[in-house]
C-alpha positions in Angstrom: 0.0 0.0 0.0 1.2 3.5 -0.7 1.7 5.6 2.4 2.2 9.1 0.9 1.4 11.0 -2.2 5.1 11.8 -2.8 5.9 8.2 -3.5 3.7 8.2 -6.6 5.7 8.4 -9.8 3.5 10.9 -11.5 3.2 13.5 -8.8 5.3 16.7 -9.4 6.3 18.8 -6.5 5.9 22.5 -6.4 9.7 23.0 -6.4 9.9 21.7 -10.0 7.9 24.7 -11.4 9.6 27.9 -12.3 7.9 31.2 -12.9 9.1 34.0 -15.1 7.9 37.6 -15.2 7.7 39.8 -18.2 7.9 43.5 -18.1 4.6 44.9 -19.2 6.4 47.7 -21.1 8.2 45.1 -23.2 4.9 43.3 -24.0 3.3 46.6 -24.9 6.2 47.6 -27.1 6.2 44.3 -28.9 2.4 44.5 -29.5 2.7 48.1 -30.7 5.7 47.2 -32.9 3.8 44.3 -34.5 0.9 46.6 -35.1 3.1 49.2 -36.8 4.7 46.5 -39.0 1.3 45.2 -40.1 0.1 48.8 -40.8 3.1 49.5 -43.0 2.7 46.2 -44.9 -1.0 46.8 -45.5 -0.3 50.4 -46.7 2.4 49.2 -49.1 0.3 46.3 -50.5 -2.8 48.5 -50.7 -0.7 51.1 -52.6 0.5 48.4 -55.0 -3.1 47.3 -55.5 -4.3 50.8 -56.4 -1.1 52.0 -58.2 -2.1 50.6 -61.6 -5.6 52.1 -61.4 -4.1 55.5 -60.6 -1.7 55.1 -63.6 -4.5 54.1 -66.0 -6.5 57.2 -64.8 -3.6 59.5 -65.5 -2.7 60.1 -61.8 0.7 60.0 -60.2 1.5 56.5 -58.9 2.9 57.8 -55.6 -0.6 59.0 -54.7 -1.7 55.4 -54.2 0.7 55.1 -51.2 -0.7 58.0 -49.1 -3.4 56.3 -46.9 -6.2 58.9 -46.6 -5.4 60.9 -49.7 -5.4 57.7 -51.9 -9.0 57.1 -50.9 -10.0 60.6 -51.9 -8.3 60.1 -55.2 -10.0 56.7 -55.7 -13.4 58.3 -55.2 -12.5 61.0 -57.8 -11.3 58.3 -60.3 -14.7 56.7 -59.8 -16.4 59.9 -60.7 -17.5 60.7 -57.1 -16.7 63.6 -54.9 -13.8 63.3 -52.5 -16.2 64.3 -49.7 -17.5 60.7 -49.7 -14.5 60.1 -47.5 -16.5 61.6 -44.6 -19.2 58.9 -45.2 -16.6 56.3 -44.4 -16.6 57.5 -40.8 -20.3 56.9 -40.3 -21.2 53.1 -39.8 -24.2 52.7 -42.1 -23.0 55.3 -44.6 -19.7 53.5 -44.8 -21.4 50.5 -46.4 -23.3 52.7 -48.8 -20.2 54.6 -49.8 -18.2 51.4 -50.4 -20.9 49.8 -52.5 -21.3 53.0 -54.6 -17.5 53.2 -55.0 -17.4 49.6 -56.2 -20.2 50.2 -58.7 -18.6 53.4 -60.1 -15.2 51.8 -60.3 -16.6 48.9 -62.3 -18.3 51.4 -64.6 -15.3 53.7 -65.2 -13.1 50.7 -66.0 -15.8 49.3 -68.4 -16.6 46.2 -66.3 -19.9 44.4 -65.6 -22.2 44.3 -62.6 -20.6 41.0 -61.6 -17.2 42.7 -61.3 -18.9 45.4 -59.1 -20.2 42.7 -56.8 -16.8 41.1 -56.6 -15.2 44.5 -55.8 -17.6 44.8 -52.9 -16.8 41.3 -51.6 -13.1 41.1 -52.5 -11.9 44.7 -53.0 -8.3 44.0 -52.3 -8.0 41.3 -54.9 -10.2 43.1 -57.4 -8.1 46.3 -57.1 -5.2 44.2 -58.4 -7.5 42.9 -61.2 -8.5 46.5 -62.3 -4.9 47.7 -61.9 -3.0 45.1 -63.8 -5.7 43.3 -65.9 -7.0 44.3 -69.2 -9.5 46.9 -67.8 -9.3 50.3 -69.5 -10.1 53.5 -67.8 -12.9 55.3 -69.6 -13.0 58.5 -67.5 -15.3 59.7 -64.8 -18.2 60.3 -67.2 -18.5 56.5 -67.6 -19.8 56.3 -64.0 -23.1 57.8 -65.2 -23.5 55.3 -68.0 -24.4 51.6 -68.0 -22.2 48.7 -66.9 -19.8 47.3 -69.4 -19.6 50.3 -71.6 -16.7 49.9 -74.1 -16.1 53.5 -74.7 -17.0 57.0 -73.6 -20.1 57.9 -75.5 -20.4 61.5 -74.3 -16.7 62.3 -75.0 -15.1 59.8 -77.3 -11.8 61.7 -77.4 -11.4 61.6 -73.6 -7.8 61.1 -72.4 -6.8 61.1 -68.8 -5.2 64.3 -67.6 -1.5 64.0 -67.1 -0.2 65.3 -63.8 
């Protein structure tokens, strides 16, 4: 018969455990540093995704890498006012603004309603598609026309302004 718990082979005594303490400042710094790294990576990849669209629209490619400014320029490329940026700060209006942006982007790049839906659902991937695919920029007037327009009916000689 076993007389004490310590004679059992699977019992671990408290002296076998060690504790370590981590400075909270080090933990906070690592968390903040990781957040900053992710923020920079997302800004660079987002800029690369929009860079081709900006170039096709006759804008400077560096504008795609400035976080808030690039969104204003994206609204303008889509034939919308840059003031729509304020709608992105209101929860319900944010959804409306992003759907309208997707619809107008599809129109100004001569794409179909299916592409507009895909832009809403997978904007990051679809920005690469619009930037580096065969989509052609038709100008901001195309946002007022139907989906899939192949040319600018109101101004056939439209060429993007060079900046």
